Every structure is written in C-alpha cells, then in structure tokens.
N, C-alpha and C positions, 0 to 999 in steps of 0.2 A: 903871938907868933903864928897861930893858926891862920888868922885872917890876913896876915901877910903872905903866906904861901897861896891862899886862894886867889888875893890880888894878883900875885906873879903868874899864876896860870892864867888868868883871864887876860893879861897883858900879853902873855905869850901867845894865847889863841887869838887875841886881836892881830898881833904881828903875823901870825901865819895865815889868818884870813886875809888880811892886807895884802900879804905876799901872794896868795892864791889869785886874789883879784888882779894884781900886777901881771900874773902868768896868764891872763885871758886875753892878752894882745899878742899879735903876730910879731915875730922877731924883725927888726929892722932891716932893710933892704932885700925883703923877700919878694919875689915874683912868682906868681901861681897862675898858670895858664896864660900867661902873657899880661897879667894884671898885676900891678905893684900894690902890694897888700902890706907892706911893711908898717908896723905900728898900729894897724887897724884892729879893733876888737874882732874876736872871731867871727861873730855873727855878721858884722859889716863886711868883713873880708869875704865870707862865704857868698854873701848876696850880691857882691861885686863881681866876684868870678863868675858866678852862675848866670847873671846878666849878660855878661860877656859872651859864655858859652851858648845860651838862647839865641842871641844874635847872629851866631854862626851856624846854627842847625836850621836848615831849610825845611819846610813841611813836605810830607810824603806825598807825591802826586801819582794818580792813576789816569792814563790817558786811554780815551775810550772813543768809539764812533759817536757817542752822543756828547761828548765834551770832555774836559779836564776836571778831575776831582782832585780837590787839595785838602790834606787833613793835617793840622798842627801835631806836632810831636812833643812829648816830654822827654826827660832823661834822668838817669840815676849816675851818680859820680862818687869820687873820692876825695872831694874838696875838703870836706869838714877834717878828715885826717890830714892832709897835707898842710892846711893853714896852721894846725896845732903842733905839727912835728917838724915844721920848717926851721932849720938853721939859719942863723943870720948871713943875709946876702945870698941864699939859695935861689935858683931860677927852675921850678918844678913844672912839669906837664902834667896836665890834669888827665885822668882816665875816666872816660864817661860811656855810658851806653844809652843809646836812643830807644825810647819806648812809646809804644802806640796804645793809648789808654783804652780806644773802643774799637779796635780793629775789626772785631766780628760785626757790630753795627754798621760800620762805615764800608765795609765790603759788601753787607748785605743790600746797602742802599744803592751801590755801584751796580750790583747784579738786577735789582729792580728796575733802575733806570735803563738798563741796556737790554733786558729781555723784551722780546716783541713777538706777538703771535703772527704766524704765517697768515698772509692774505691771498685767497684764491683769486684767479683772474675771473672776469666776469663778463658777459656779453648781453647788451640790450638790443632788441629787434623791435622796429616799428616801420610804418610805411616807408620812412626816409632810409631804412636799411639797417646795417649792422654797426654798432658802437662798441668797441672792445676796452676793456680796462684790464691793463696788465697785472700780473702777479707780483707779490713781494714776498721775499723770503723771511723766514721767521728767525729769530736770533735767541740763542740759548746760552745761559751763563752757568757753568759748573761753580757754585759758590765755593765748596771746600776746596778745589784744585785753586781757585783765584785766591782765596786766603792763604794758603800754603805758600804760593807764589809770591804773594805781597810780603808775608813775614819773612820769607828767606831774603828777599831783597833788602829788606830793612836790617836784618843780621849781617848781610854782606857790605854794609855802609852804603847802599846805592839810594838815591833820591827819590825813586819812582819806578814805575814799571808802564808798559804798554799792553793793554788788554784788547783783545780781539775776540769777541764771543763766537760761540760755534754757530753756524747758520744751518738751517733745514728747510728743505723746499715745500712750497704748498701743494696740496693736492692737485689743483687744476691750474694749469698753465695757458697762457694766451695761445700758444701753438695748438695745445689741445682742442681748444674752442674753435680755432679756425679751422681744423681739421674736421670739426663736426658741423660746420656750417659751410660746406661746399654745395655746389649746385648739383642737384639729384636729378632734376628734369626740368624742361621748360617747353612750353606748347603755346602756339598763337593761332587764331583765326581771323579772317578778314570780314569787315562788315562795311555796310554802305555809310560813309560819315555824313552823306547829305541827308539822310532820313534822321533828322535831328531828335525827334523824340525816342527812337529806338537807340540811337546813339547813345543819348543821355542815360537811358537805363542801364545799357551795359557798363558805361563808364561809372555809374554810381554803384552797381554791384561789384565791380572790381575794386573800387576805393574801400567799400566796407570790408573787403576781405583782405587786402594788402595790409601785412603787418601782423597778421594772425599767427601764433604759436600753437602747434598741436603737441602737446607733452607725450612722451614716451607712453604708449598703451591707450592713450585717449583717442576719442572719436570726434571728427569734425562734422558739423552739420550746416550745410549750406543755408537752410531756411532759418536757423537759429542766428547766424551771423549776419546774414543780409537783411532780414525781416520781412514782414508781409509786403507784397506789392500792391500797395495803396498810394493814393495821392497824398494822404498825410505822411506816409513815410517817404515822400520825395520822388514817387515814380510817375512817369507820364504814360499816355496812351498811344500805343503803337500795335501793329498787328500780332496776334497770338493765334496758335493753333487750337481750334475748340471743336471736338465731334467731327473732325476730319476737314475742318474748314479754316481758311484764314479769315480771321475776323478781328475787330478793334477790340482791345483790351488793356487795362492799365498794367504796366510792367512788361509789355512785349519787347522781346530782346534779351531779357535776363537769361532765358535758357541757353543763350549762346555763351554767356559768361560761365553758366554751371557746366556746359559741355566742354568748353575749353579747359576750365579747372579739372574736370574729370579725366581728360586725357593727359594733363600734366601729373595727375595724382598717380594714374596707371603707370606711367613712365618713372614715376619716383618709387615705385615698389609698394605704394600704398595698399592697404587691403580695403576693397570697396565693400561696404556693408549694405549700401542702399544706391540703387540707380534704376531708371525706368526710360523707355524710348518714347519718342514722340508718337503721336498716331501717323503722323506723315513723316516721311524721311525729309532731312534737312539738306542744305547744300554745302554747308560749311565744314562738315566732316563725314567720312565714309559711313554706311549703314551700321548698325548696331554699335556705334561708339559715340552717339549722342547722350545727353542726361537731361531729360525734362524735369523741371521743378515747378511745383504748384502749392497751393494750400494742402494738397492732399499726397503730394509726392516729393521727396527730398533726395538731395545727393550727400551721402554720408560715407565717410571712409576712416579707417582706423590707422593710427601710426604704430606699425609693428617694431620698430627699432627701439634699442634701449636709450636713445637720445631723443630730444625734441626735434620736430621738423618745422620750418618756418615758410610761410607762403607770402610770395611778393606778387604784385598784379600792376600792371599799366595797360591804361586803354586811352586811345586817342588816334586822330588821323586815319582812322579806319581799321585798326589793329587792337586786339585785345590779347595780351599775353599774360600766363602765369607761370611763375618759377618757383620751384619747391627746393629748399635748402635742407641739408641735414648731413649725417656720417654716411658716406658711400659704403655698401656691404660688398663691394667688389663685383657686383653683378650689373648686367645692363637689361633694361626692361624694354620691350619694343610691343606694338600692337599690330594685329591683323584684321582685316575685315573680308568677309567672303560673302558674296551674293549667291544664295542658293537658287532662286527662282525670281522671275520678273512676272507680275501680274498685269495683264493688260486692263485699261479701264473700259467701262462700257461705252457705247455709242455716245456721242456728245448730245447734249441737250440744246435744241435750237428753239430760241424765242424771236419774237418780232420787236423792233424797235424803230427808233428814229434814224439809226445809221448801223452800218455793219460794222461790228467789232467783237472782239473776243471776252466774255465776261469772266471766264475762268478757264485758265489752260488746263488741258488733261495732263495727268501725270500718272505713269504706271506705278503699281504696286511693287514693293520688294519684300522677299523673304530672305534674311541675312543672318549671319552670325559673326561674333568677334572673338579673338582670342588673345591672350597674353603670352608673349613668347620671352622665356628669360634665357640669358646668355652669361656664359662664364668665358670670357675671351670671345672666341667665335664658335664656341660649342654651345649648342641648344641643350639645357638641362632641365627645362620644364615648359610645357605648352599647355594651357588651360583655357578652357571656353569661358569667355566673360558673360556673354549672354547670346540668346537666339530670339529674334524678333521677326514680326511680320508689320510692315508699314502698308497702310491702305493704299490703293489706287484713287485717283481723283477723276472724276467724270467731268469732261469738258464741257463748257457751256458758251455758246456762240449767239449773238444777236444778229438778226438780219433786218434790214430797213423793209418796212411794210410796203407792199403793193410795188416792189422793185420790177422794172421792165425786164421781159425775158431777155436773154442773151442771144445774139443773133451771130451765127457763124460767118466768117468772113474769108475770102482767100487772098492771101498777100504772100508772094513767093511760095506758094505751095504749102504754107502753114496756116493752121486755124488761129485765130485771133479772137479775144473777146472784146466787146464794145463795152466800154465803162461810161455809163452815163454821167 
C-alpha cells in the first residue's frame, strides 16, 4: 500500500513536470513586436523578437568636423515577460530602451579626435623676402557637456547629434606679423657701375647682408656679417682711402655699402652703437653721415624695438639700396648734415714729367656734424647729434712737362692768347 502511494506521487510529479514543460512554449497565434512566435519555445521566441528589434535599432552617430563617429547600441526590453504571458492570438508591442554600453569611452575618443592645438602664424625672411604661414584656430572639446548632450539625445530617441567643438584663437595672427614687417626706412646711393671691381665689392657686401634678421634688443655688426675683405673671401682690389690718400686695396667700395646701410638704420630708428668717419669726405653722402669699416672699425647698431627687424639689400646698375622692415613706432626719423667750416688745402705740389696732367685733385677739408631728428607727425620731438667730424683736405699734385717752352703773349682782337705747342 505504501509503495503504491509513492508510485502514484511519482506519476503525479511526472505529469506535473511534463505539464510544465508543455507550458514552456508560446501560445498559438501570438505575435510579439511584429514577429509570429506562436508555438515557439520561450527562449527561441525571445531570440527571434530581439533579432528583429536589433535590426531596427540604428547605431548612434556623432557628426564632427573630423568625420562621423558611429557607435553600436544595445537595449533592454520586456520580451521575456510578453512571450510568457501572451494569450492565444494576441499581438503585443515590445517596450525596449536603447543602451550605450561604453558611452564615456566613446565620447572621450570623439573629444580626443576633435581637440586641436592652436597654431600661431609664422614668418620666414630671407634675401628673397617674406614668406608668411597663416594661423590656425585651436579646437576645444568640453567632454562633460558633450557626454550629457549625447545621452540626452539617446534618451529622447534620437539617432545621433552634431558636435561643433569650441574654437580659440592662436596668440599670433598673420595680420599681426604683417603689421610687424612694414618698411621702416629705405636708403640708396649711386656708384660707378663701370668700375667693375668696386661694383663687385659693393654688390657682394649687399648680398651678404640681405636677409639678415636682427632680433629685439640684439646688435648688428657689419664686419661679422660681411666678413674680412680679402680675396679669399671673394673681394677684389679697388681704391680705398688710406692715410688721406686714395690707394688700391682689396675690398674698395665696401664702405659705400656700410654707409648706405648706416643711413637706412638711422632712418629706421636703430640705436647706432659704433660708426666712424672716413679720413676724407666722400661724394655719395653728406659729411658726418658716412660709416667707414675696416679690420679695426665696424658699423654696429642695436634693435631697440620689442620685435625683430629685417634687412633687405639690392645692388646693381649703379645703385645700392638697403631697406629695413619692422614694426613702426609712429615716429619718423630724418638726418641732417651741417658743415661747420671748410679747410683750404695747401698749395699744390708741382712735379715734372712727360706731359701736363693732374696727378691728384685738390680737395678742401670739412668740419661737420650730423643730427638725427625725430618727428611725431610734423612736430619735432627730439634732435640729437650723431657725430662731429673733421675730414682732411687733400693737397693737389700736378705734373708739368719738362723743358716746356715759355708761353708767348699774342694780340688777337685785343685779347691775350696762349700758344700751345
């Protein structure tokens, strides 16, 4: 009797178990989320419905200046409950919520890809002139704000957002650089292009200087830039002034280049730290505005501006010109030369020779001074003396022909004439 009761219980349990197994399938005619799942086991029905939902859910997109970023989404749903509680023939809608598994990491990647350092404008100067590179704005990504915006759009059912990063300006713009590279001054002098060695020396010195940048507060040295006036350094022999005489020497003409630059530097507002006059006055600039250079004498000036200055030079066809570029300070710089006295040369020296000719032209000496005059508009705000100099006179020297016959007076129309043998 006892065994019979146990057997009955087991059979009953078997019936219950088998009945539960039968209840693991969806009622016939049921449609969940647009998918017919009637008669399917619960797990299979859930899988079929979720595959259908996954096909309908588009990835979340973030459109940015660097491209479109696409992120797959997952979702949570009530499919499990629906397939189990659905009644025969019911058509049920699924309620699901999209989820973004790694939103924090994905948005960080968007920020990194769109952040960009600002690029300052730059300028490159050479003998060929200025080459400007424009600035580029920087881009800044507010990570927390972008994450909040993206998640809010996700919750609102949107499929994506457009992200425009904040921009910030660079420190230096191209227009700033152009404002700092204006012409401050230009000065030119003429020379004899037919004197080939002298012209070569002037042009060589100008080429060596053209393209030089003098940084703020730095000092320019003519000798350091041009180098020694030697044949090995490319210079040729032409007349130089030595001990009050014009004599042949390597590098003749270079002083005209230094003098021209000296005058351009003065007009550009440079601070002259070293300059010396020639022993004799020169023809290409007024007295006290020349700048003699040698192994023992240099032309130096300092850039007083908070920005660099740039020196360009051109020489050819009998003209040498220097131009100084930089940031104008609103002032105009002019030079003045004043002759204080003229010194008569001694009586000329006469020597005998084969013919009559001038061996050395006499030249009067000069005592002079020069000034730098600074204007604001038309008003003089400063007048300072540059230098006070004395240039030696030159004693003339004339050659007369030996044993020249005496000149005989003659009368013609009442005027004295000289017989020329």
